[in-house]
N, C-alpha and C positions, 0 to 999 in steps of 0.2 A: 754573868755578863749577858746582858740582854742586847740582842741585835734587832734592828728595825730593817725590814726589807723594803726596797723601793718597788714601785709599780712594775718595772721591767722584770725584776726577779720574781715577784709574785706571779706575773703572767707566765714566765718561763716554767716555773714549778707547776702551776695549774695546768698548763698545756701538756707538760710531760706526764702528769698523773692521768689526764684525760686520754692521751694517746696510749698509755700503758693499759688502762682499763678497756679502752675500745679495741685494742689489739687482741687482748685476751677474750673479750666478749665475742668478737667476730670468730675467733678460733673455736670457742665452745659452741657457738651457733652453727659453725660448719659441720659439726657432728650430727646435727638434727635435720639439716637440709639434704634433699636427695642428691646423690645416693648417700643414704644414711651410713654414718661411721667412716666416711671418707672425706678428708679435708682437702679442698682444692689448693693447688700451689699458690694461687694469688692470695689466698687467706694467710697462708704461712709467710708469704713475702711481706704482707702488711704487718703481721705480728713481728717479724724481724725488724722492720723499719721502726715500728713503735718502740721496741725494746732498745734499739740503737739510739733513738732520739732521747728516750727517758734516761738511759745510761749517760749520754753525753751531757745532758742538762745537770743531772745530779753529780756526776763524776767531776766535771769541770768546776762546778760551783764549790764542791768540797775541797778540791785541790787548791783552788785560789784562796779559799778561806784558810786552809791549813798553812799555805805559804805566807799569807799575810800575817798570821799569828806568829809564825817563826820570825819573820822580819821585824815585827814589833818587839818581840822578846830580845832579839839580837841588838836592836837599836837601844832598847832600854838598858841592857847590860853594858853596852859600849858607853852610853852617856854616864851611867853610874860609875864605871871604871875611870872614865876621864875626869869626872868630878873628884873622885877619891885621889887620883894622881895629882891634880891641881892643888887640892887641900894639903897633901903631903909635901909638895914643893913649897907651899907658903909656910908650912910649919917649920921646914928646915931653914928658911930665911929668917 
């Protein structure tokens, strides 16, 4: 099943990836800026925010996708069951 992403979803995923990489990049750079080996609290705060943003974009997207798949499956089963019941009723008549 191929899914096509709209521009809003592509932007959200792209920005989450950029935030994730930037957060980790700043954290790693924090080890090399004086005082060496000590990462400032603000860098860790930015990393935390980047991780939360990336997790929310990917987590919400996957949850919605999963729920939509479940809904489609349930609807398909309901429709098929209803059709079978109608056909059985018509066969009895």
